[in-house]
N, C-alpha and C positions, 0 to 999 in steps of 0.2 A: 548710427542708427539700427534703434532695437528692431530683429525681426516680429515680423506680426507672426504673436499666436496665431499656430495651426488648430483648425476645424475638427474636432470628433468625427476618425473615422467611420464611411458607412459601415464597414462592417464590424465593429466594437458598440457594443450598446452602451448607449452612456449612465458612469453614475449620477444615483438620483440624488440627491441633495446629503444626507441621511450618512451616503457610502455607499449603500446598496445597491442589489440587481437589481434591476426592473423583473417583475411579476414575470415577464410576458417570455421573455429571457430563460431565466429559473425552469420555468415552464416546459420549453424545447430541449435544455439540456439535461433533464431527468429522466423525458420520456424512452431513450434509448435505455437506459441503463431498467427501470426499470420492465421494462419489454424483456429483456434476457433474463430477468433474475426470474420473472416467471416462465418462463421456457425452460427453466433447467430445476425448479421445484423439483422432488417426489411428488408422486401420484401418495394421497391421503389414505391411509390401512384400517381398517376399521378397527378397534376392539371396542371389548367388555369389561368394563376395570381397567384392568391391568395386563389382564386375557386375551391376546391378537385371534382375534375373529380370521383367520386364513387356512390353508387344508393342511397343514400339520398339527395344529388344532383339532380341527377333526376328526384324523384318522386318532387319537390318544384319548380324543372322549370314546372313540367310535371302539376302540378296543377296552377302558374302559368300563363300557356299558356291555358288553360280550362276557367279559369272566363276570361282574355282575348279576345277567341272566342265569348263567352257567354254576354259579356255588347253587342260584337260588333252584336250580331245577336238583341238583344235585344230593343239596343238604349237606346238615352238619352229618351225619351219621348218627345224629343223637336220638331214640325212641319215648316217646312218651309214654308209660305206662300206668297205671293209676296204683296205689300200694289197694294192696287186697287184703286181710284182716287171715292172720294164721289160724290155722286149724288149732282150735289146743289138742293137745299130746296125753294121755291119760297114759300115767304109767303107775304096771300089774292091772288085777282083775276087779273090774268096777259088776258088781254083782246089777243084775238087771231087775228084780223083782224087791219090793217093799220090804220084806223081810232081809232078806243079804245088806239093803241100804242100810238099816235103823242097827244094824250088825256093826257093820262097818263106821258108821257116826258114833258109835258109841266107840270104837277103839282107836277111832282118833280121840277122841276127846278126855278116852285114858292114858291117851300118849303124850296129848298138850298139859294134862296135871304132872307124866311126871318129868317132865321138863323146867314147868315152873316151879314146882319145888327146888328142880339142883339148879336153874336162876338163885334162886330163892338163898339157898344153900350156901354158894360160890359168890355172892354177893355180898361187901364192906359189915360190919358190924361195927359200931360205933361212929363214932367222928371220921372222917379222914379226907383226902387233901387230891383234889385233881387240878390237872393245870392241863391246859388246851395252851399248845408254842401257835398254833397256825394262826390264835386271835391274841395271845397275849394274854390272857385272863388264869386268874388262879382265883377255883370255885374249893371253902371249906362247905364238906355237905358234912347229912351226918344222917343218911337209908336216903329216903325222896327229898330229903329238905333242904335248903342249900341254906346256910349259914353266912358265906358272905361272899357275895363276887368282887374280885380286885383286884383292877393292871394291873400289869406284871412285866416282865423283858425276862426270853432268855436267851438263847443262845444265839449268837452272827452267823454264824455258820462258814466263818472268816478262816482262811488259812495264811500262817505264820511259819516262813521260812526263817534258818538261820541263815548268814549268810556267810558264814567264815565257822571255824569251829568243829565241832560234829555237821554242822550241815543236818539240824533238826527239824523236822516241818511238827508243826501242830493246827490240829485245828479246832474249832473252839464253838462245838454241837452242844445241847443237851441231852443227853440219854432219853430212850424212851423205854415204857414199861413201869412195870410195878415195882416202888423201895418199900422203903419205912423210916421211920426217921431212925438213925442209927445213936444220934448224941444231940445234942444242946448245949448251946453256950452264946451266956448273954455278956457284953459286951464285948466281942469274942476277936480276937485279934488277928491278922493276917500274916501267915507265913508265905511269903510272895515265894512265886516259883521262879525259877530260870526265864521263863517263854515271857513272862512280866521284864526282867530286865530286859531281854530282845529283842521286845517289844518298843522300848523305851529308847533302843540305840544307850545302853548302861552298861559298864561291866558286869560281871556275874559275880559278886561276894563270897568272898571266902570263908567269914566271918561269917556262922547263923545269924546273931544277936543284928548283922546286918538285912534282914530280910524280916524281921516284922513288921506287921505296919499297922499302927490304931485307930479308928476309928471307921474305916473304908469301909466296911461289914456293916454299920448302924449300930442296933441297939442288940439287936437277937442274931444266930442261925443256928439251924435246922441240918442237919447233917446227913445225908441220904447213900453215902460211901463217895469213894474215888473220887475226893476233897470234894465234891459236887456239894452243895447247900442250897437252903433257902436263907434268903440274909436280906438287912435293907440297904438300901443306895443313897452314897451325898447326891446323887446328880435326877434326885424326881422325873425333869420336866419329861427327861428322855424316856419315861415309862411307859408303858404300851406297842414298845419298835423291839426288836429281835438284834440288842447289844451289848449284853453280853459275853460272857470266854464260854457258857457255858451253865455257868449255879444260875438259879432263879432269885432276882432280885424284886422289891418287894416295896410299898410305901410306908414312909416308921407309921402314921397310926392301919393301916389292914394289918402289919406287921406283928403290930399288941394283940391284936385279937387274933387273931394265926399262933400267935405262941401262946394266949390266954389257955385256947379250946383244944390244944395237944400234949402230945408227949413221946414217950419215947414208945415205940411201936408205932405211932404213926401210917395206917398205908396211905403212898404216897402212890396216884397212877396219874402216869406222865405222855401224854402221845400228839 
């Protein structure tokens, strides 16, 4: 005889058909845990964004405020004073009477005429060349008249050092001052100096004919001393930049005009 099923104990809640614990039992079991968690929670801290509003923050803010007030009271040490016009200083004796002033004015006008005459006497006569290295410009002038303004290229100012051998050093600057055309050449041939081979990383040739370079100087060249010249270039796109090794490079069309208007002895002013 099979034993009869036992009835559920009154101490254990009966399961629902779905297998869940009845709602009342779940409420009774959860209440002690909720009370214990509420009792152990830390008190809520007040904040202003990420800045906690506590006693430490108050001390820091108070100290910073005191520093600002101290700086405002002490100042920066700078004192503003308005700029005053300088009192003109008179050099020499200036007469106070009308006759003396007229005599002084006459002397000053005579002095001005003398200086103007000296300036005109020292000015170049005829056609001359002016080269502005700062803006890479060549001017062909005749008196106060500008016959040509051309874009050119002056020395780069770069320094080349020889890594072996004599350990020489070259600076590619264009000289400044007054010069003149010493010689002229049509279809000039460049005799390459040692630095040209050092720059290209090639051995310095012993045969002089290996130094000759045809066509790189353009159609014309005007020599003005120490190997410097005004000549053409194969790289006209670089005109206007300081990229030469010291010579003055000019475009083909402008060089033709310079060649046609100048001769031996033409002054050249480079600044």
